[in-house]
N, C-alpha and C positions, 0 to 999 in steps of 0.2 A: 504493500500500500504506500510505502514511503516514496517509491519511484513514481507512482501515479501522481502523488501530490506534487512532486518536483516537476513532472511533465506539465501538470495543470498550471503551475506557477509560471513556467517558461512560456507556454503557449499563450497564456493571458497577456504576459508582458509583450510578446511579439505582436499579438493581435491589437493591443492598444496602440503600440507604435505605428503599425500599419494603418489603423483607423484614423489616427491623428494625421498621418501623411495624406490619407484620402481626403480628409476635411480641408487640408491646405491645398488640395488640387495637385498633389504630387503622387507619384507611384501608382497611378491609376491602372497601370498594366499589371499590378500585383493583386488584382481583385480575386482571381482564381486561387492564388496562394492563401489569401485571407479566408476564403470559403473552405478550402481544404483543411487549413489549420483549425477552423471553427468546427468542422466535423470531427477532427481528431480530438478536440477539446470535449465535445459531446461524448465521444466514445470513452475517453478517460474518466469523465465524470460518472458515466453509467457503470464503468468497471469499479470505480471507487465505491459507488453505492452498493454494488454487488458484494464487494469485500466487506463493507460495513455491515451488511445484512449477516454475512457469515460470522462476524464478530459480535453480533447481537447489539448493534448500535440502536439508538432510539428510532422507532419507525417513522416518527414525524420528520426527523432530520434526513433520513434516507429518502422519504417521499419528496421533501423539499429539493434535495439534490437532483432527483429524477425529473421533477417538474421544471426546475431551473434549466436543466440540460436540454429539455425539449422546447421550452419557450424561447430560449436565446436564438436559435437559428430561424424560428418562425418570425421573430421581430426583424432579424437581419434580412430575410428575403422580403418581408413586408416593406421595408424601406426602399428596396429596389423598385417596387411598384409605385412608390410615392415620389420618385425622383424629381418630378416637376411640380409637386404640390407644396403648398405652404407648410403642411404638416411634416414635411420631410425632416426638417431640423429637429423637431420634437421627437420623432421616431429615432433619429440618430442619437440623440442624448439618452433616450431610454435604452437603446442598444448598447451604448457605452457603459451605462450604469449596470445593466445586466451582465455585461462582460466582466466588469470589475467585481461585481457581486458574486460571480461564479467562483472566483478565487476564494472569496471570504466564506461562502457556503461550504466549499470543499475543505477548506482549512478546519472549519468548525466540525464537520462530519468526521474528518480524519482524527481530530483530537478526541472526540467522543468515542470513536470506534477503538482507539488505542486504550482508553481508560476502562472500557467495558469488558475487556478480555480477562 
């Protein structure tokens, strides 16, 4: 589980950097990398949730991790459809906050899973 948490931290860091570059109008050619890393993040979060279940972590935290992992890409793809809308910036901010929150939720779950064994 420790390597999953490290992977989540690293992916979130790279994703936030890429997202900021996109906001600045730079690195637009790296969108596919951002999406691929996002899916890798989702897989890592789901794997962490699975490991936490095996360690009898609180069900609520496991459920939060799973829901968070599923909502994050939905909001990401939703913002692509709103690219010309005024709501686009608001959805971008929500996507950023969800991305940062993914690391926090995963940290919390990993900590609780570690203490419940």
